[in-house]
C-alpha positions as CSV (number, residue, x, y, z in Angstrom):
1,X,-7.5,-13.8,17.8
2,X,-8.1,-10.1,18.6
3,X,-6.7,-7.8,15.9
4,X,-5.0,-4.8,17.3
5,X,-2.0,-2.5,16.5
6,X,-0.9,0.7,18.3
7,X,2.8,1.3,18.3
8,X,4.4,3.8,20.7
9,X,5.0,6.5,18.0
10,X,1.3,6.7,17.4
11,X,0.7,7.7,21.0
12,X,3.1,10.6,20.3
13,X,1.3,11.4,17.1
14,X,-2.0,11.7,19.0
15,X,-0.5,14.3,21.4
16,X,0.8,16.3,18.4
17,X,-2.6,16.0,16.8
18,X,-4.4,17.5,19.8
19,X,-1.9,20.4,19.9
20,X,-2.2,21.1,16.1
21,X,-6.0,20.9,15.9
22,X,-6.4,24.0,18.1
23,X,-4.6,26.2,15.4
24,X,-6.1,24.8,12.1
25,X,-9.2,26.0,10.3
26,X,-10.2,22.7,8.7
27,X,-9.3,19.0,8.7
28,X,-8.8,16.6,5.8
29,X,-9.2,12.9,6.5
30,X,-8.0,10.4,3.9
31,X,-9.9,7.1,4.1
32,X,-9.7,3.9,2.0
33,X,-12.6,3.8,-0.5
34,X,-12.8,0.0,0.0
35,X,-13.6,0.5,3.7
36,X,-14.5,4.1,4.4
37,X,-16.1,3.5,7.8
38,X,-13.4,1.1,9.1
39,X,-10.6,3.5,8.0
40,X,-12.3,6.6,9.6
41,X,-10.5,7.3,12.9
42,X,-12.9,7.7,15.8
43,X,-10.3,9.7,17.7
44,X,-10.4,12.4,15.0
45,X,-14.2,12.6,15.1
46,X,-14.0,13.1,18.9
47,X,-11.1,15.6,18.9
48,X,-12.1,17.6,15.8
49,X,-15.9,17.6,16.4
50,X,-16.4,21.3,15.5
51,X,-13.9,21.6,12.7
52,X,-15.1,21.6,9.1
53,X,-14.0,18.3,7.5
54,X,-13.1,17.2,4.0
55,X,-13.2,13.5,3.6
56,X,-11.1,12.1,0.7
57,X,-11.8,8.5,-0.4
58,X,-8.5,7.3,-1.8
59,X,-7.8,4.1,-3.8
60,X,-11.2,4.3,-5.4
61,X,-9.8,2.5,-8.4
62,X,-9.8,-0.6,-6.2
63,X,-13.3,-0.2,-4.8
64,X,-16.7,-1.0,-6.2
65,X,-17.7,2.1,-8.1
66,X,-21.5,2.0,-7.2
67,X,-20.7,1.6,-3.5
68,X,-18.2,4.4,-3.7
69,X,-20.8,6.7,-5.2
70,X,-23.2,5.8,-2.3
71,X,-20.5,6.6,0.2
72,X,-19.9,9.9,-1.5
73,X,-23.5,10.8,-1.2
74,X,-23.6,9.7,2.4
75,X,-20.5,11.7,3.4
76,X,-21.7,14.8,1.5
77,X,-25.0,14.7,3.4
78,X,-23.3,15.1,6.8
79,X,-23.1,18.5,8.5
80,X,-19.9,20.6,8.1
81,X,-18.4,17.9,5.8
82,X,-17.6,17.5,2.2
83,X,-16.1,14.5,0.3
84,X,-13.9,13.9,-2.7
85,X,-12.9,10.7,-4.6
86,X,-9.4,10.0,-5.8
87,X,-8.1,7.2,-8.1
88,X,-4.8,6.7,-9.7
89,X,-5.0,10.0,-11.7
90,X,-4.7,12.8,-9.1
91,X,-3.8,15.6,-11.6
92,X,-6.1,18.3,-10.3
93,X,-6.5,17.2,-6.8
94,X,-4.8,20.2,-5.3
95,X,-7.3,22.7,-6.8
96,X,-10.3,20.4,-5.9
97,X,-9.1,20.4,-2.3
98,X,-8.7,24.2,-2.1
99,X,-12.1,24.7,-3.7
100,X,-13.7,22.3,-1.1
101,X,-11.9,24.0,1.8
102,X,-13.1,27.4,0.6
103,X,-16.6,26.2,0.7
104,X,-16.3,24.5,4.1
105,X,-14.4,27.1,6.0
106,X,-16.8,29.8,7.3
107,X,-14.2,32.5,7.6
108,X,-12.4,31.9,4.3
109,X,-14.3,34.5,2.3
110,X,-13.9,37.4,4.8
111,X,-10.4,38.4,3.9
112,X,-8.4,36.9,1.0
113,X,-5.2,37.9,2.8
114,X,-5.8,35.9,5.9
115,X,-3.7,32.7,5.9
116,X,-5.5,29.4,6.5
117,X,-4.1,26.1,7.7
118,X,-5.6,22.6,7.3
119,X,-4.5,19.4,8.9
120,X,-4.4,16.2,6.8
121,X,-4.7,12.9,8.6
122,X,-5.3,9.3,7.8
123,X,-4.7,5.8,9.2
124,X,-1.5,4.1,8.0
125,X,-1.1,2.9,4.4
126,X,-4.3,4.6,3.2
127,X,-2.3,6.4,0.5
128,X,-2.0,9.8,2.3
129,X,1.7,10.3,1.4
130,X,1.1,9.5,-2.3
131,X,-1.8,12.0,-2.3
132,X,0.4,14.7,-0.7
133,X,3.0,14.2,-3.4
134,X,0.4,14.7,-6.1
135,X,-0.8,17.8,-4.4
136,X,2.7,19.2,-4.0
137,X,3.8,18.2,-7.5
138,X,6.9,16.7,-6.0
139,X,8.1,14.1,-3.6
140,X,7.2,15.9,-0.4
141,X,6.4,12.8,1.6
142,X,7.9,9.3,1.8
143,X,5.8,6.5,0.4
144,X,5.8,2.8,0.8
145,X,3.7,-0.4,0.7
146,X,4.0,-0.8,4.5
147,X,2.1,1.3,7.0
148,X,3.7,3.9,9.3
149,X,6.1,5.4,6.7
150,X,5.5,9.0,7.7
151,X,7.2,9.8,11.1
152,X,6.7,13.5,11.7
153,X,4.6,16.6,10.8
154,X,5.5,18.7,7.7
155,X,4.0,21.7,6.0
156,X,3.0,22.0,2.3
157,X,1.8,25.2,0.6
158,X,-1.5,24.6,-1.3
159,X,-1.9,28.1,-2.6
160,X,-1.3,31.7,-1.5
161,X,-3.6,31.3,1.5
162,X,-3.9,27.6,2.4
163,X,-1.1,25.6,4.0
164,X,-1.4,21.9,4.6
165,X,0.0,20.3,7.7
166,X,0.8,16.6,7.3
167,X,0.9,14.2,10.2
168,X,1.9,10.6,10.6
169,X,-0.6,7.8,10.1
170,X,-2.3,7.2,13.3
171,X,-4.5,4.3,14.6
172,X,-6.5,4.3,17.8
173,X,-5.7,2.2,20.9
174,X,-8.7,-0.2,20.9
175,X,-10.0,-1.8,17.7
176,X,-13.2,-2.9,19.4
177,X,-15.2,-3.8,16.2
178,X,-13.4,-6.8,15.0
179,X,-15.0,-7.0,11.5
180,X,-13.8,-3.4,10.9
181,X,-10.4,-4.5,12.3
182,X,-10.3,-7.3,9.8
183,X,-11.1,-4.8,7.0
184,X,-8.1,-2.8,8.1
185,X,-5.9,-5.9,8.1
186,X,-7.1,-7.0,4.7
187,X,-6.5,-3.5,3.1
188,X,-3.0,-3.4,4.7
189,X,-3.5,-0.6,7.3
190,X,-2.0,-2.8,10.0
191,X,1.6,-3.8,9.7
192,X,2.0,-7.3,8.5
193,X,4.5,-8.3,11.2
194,X,1.8,-7.5,13.9
195,X,-0.6,-10.1,12.5
196,X,-0.9,-13.8,12.3
197,X,-0.9,-14.0,8.5
198,X,-2.4,-17.4,8.3
199,X,-5.4,-16.6,10.5
200,X,-5.9,-13.2,8.8
201,X,-5.9,-15.1,5.5
202,X,-8.6,-17.5,6.6
203,X,-10.7,-14.8,8.1
204,X,-10.3,-12.7,4.9
205,X,-11.3,-15.7,2.7
206,X,-14.5,-16.0,4.7
207,X,-15.2,-12.3,4.4
208,X,-14.5,-12.2,0.7
209,X,-16.7,-15.2,0.1
210,X,-19.5,-13.5,1.9
211,X,-19.1,-10.3,-0.1
212,X,-18.1,-11.5,-3.6
213,X,-17.7,-15.3,-3.9
214,X,-17.7,-15.1,-7.7
215,X,-14.5,-13.0,-7.7
216,X,-12.7,-15.7,-5.7
217,X,-14.0,-18.5,-7.8
218,X,-12.9,-16.8,-11.0
219,X,-9.5,-15.7,-9.8
220,X,-8.5,-19.1,-8.6
221,X,-10.4,-21.1,-11.2
222,X,-12.6,-22.9,-8.7
223,X,-15.4,-24.8,-10.4
224,X,-17.8,-25.1,-7.5
225,X,-18.2,-23.0,-4.3
226,X,-16.2,-24.8,-1.6
227,X,-18.1,-26.2,1.4
228,X,-15.7,-24.9,4.0
229,X,-13.0,-22.2,4.4
230,X,-10.4,-25.0,4.5
231,X,-11.4,-26.2,1.1
232,X,-11.3,-22.7,-0.3
233,X,-7.8,-22.1,1.1
234,X,-6.7,-25.4,-0.3
235,X,-8.0,-24.4,-3.7
236,X,-6.2,-21.1,-3.5
237,X,-3.0,-22.7,-2.4
238,X,-3.0,-25.2,-5.2
239,X,-3.7,-22.6,-7.8
240,X,-0.9,-20.3,-6.7
241,X,1.5,-23.2,-6.1
242,X,2.0,-22.5,-2.4
243,X,3.8,-25.7,-1.3
244,X,6.6,-26.5,1.2
245,X,9.7,-28.3,0.2
246,X,8.1,-31.6,1.2
247,X,5.2,-31.0,-1.1
248,X,2.6,-30.1,1.5
249,X,0.4,-27.0,1.2
250,X,2.0,-23.9,2.7
251,X,-0.8,-22.1,4.5
252,X,1.3,-19.0,5.1
253,X,2.1,-18.5,1.4
254,X,-1.5,-19.2,0.6
255,X,-2.7,-16.5,2.9
256,X,-0.1,-14.0,1.6
257,X,-1.2,-14.7,-2.0
258,X,-4.8,-14.0,-1.1
259,X,-4.0,-10.8,0.8
260,X,-1.7,-9.5,-2.0
261,X,-4.3,-10.3,-4.7
262,X,-6.9,-8.3,-2.9
263,X,-4.7,-5.4,-2.1
264,X,-3.4,-5.1,-5.7
265,X,-6.9,-5.4,-7.2
266,X,-6.3,-8.7,-8.9
267,X,-9.5,-10.0,-7.4
268,X,-11.4,-7.1,-8.9
269,X,-12.9,-3.9,-7.5
270,X,-14.3,-5.2,-4.1
271,X,-15.6,-2.9,-1.4
272,X,-15.7,-4.3,2.1
273,X,-18.4,-2.0,3.5
274,X,-21.7,-0.4,2.4
275,X,-22.9,3.0,3.8
276,X,-25.7,3.2,6.3
277,X,-29.1,3.0,4.7
């Protein structure tokens, strides 16, 4: 199965992005701290190559803290780029963002009266709307557990000079790297109805066993490491009581339980990627 998702409204969002980029002084990209590389949009890197970029690793409370620190160091080492980490508490995030933008934008210190605009982007379900509401101090953006909630651009005043332009969550047409695509499916960036949940569940079980087998064994009270993915999924299904009316194991419910447990943090703080050495 090839994992892919690119609804029609995202093609429209790309055209709006190209138009908006020409008029902004900086770009903020919100990524998932559990999969910072997979959730980085290659289209943005291509289209906004010369723009100063602020990377915000969101949902850090669900990610491995040591790997998150390594990602922070990695992103901060890149040219014309800075990085921030956000968890559940986003109390001072607006000021942190403005301070970072002031350091990044080469013209920001020339005239305090010159207005500046910044575009904020992120793939679906990365927590961008929740972040914007924290910045604005009000419900400025719709939020939800499903991807593609934001449908159009909106403007939010950060301070006297900086204005934030929000844009809908946008994927890219071809998810060529399928391990990265699996990370996006596992974190919830791809709409559930666009996936074969059973197959994604099995692939996710294999990936999580590779990354942190102990977390799975502890969560589902499995005494010994299963010899196969089927045995692992059976053990998960039995533990969560995923059975059909006839008493047989319900693979769909089993896969859903595994995905929900990972996304909610019930498996622990598990990052799916490590930064380049």
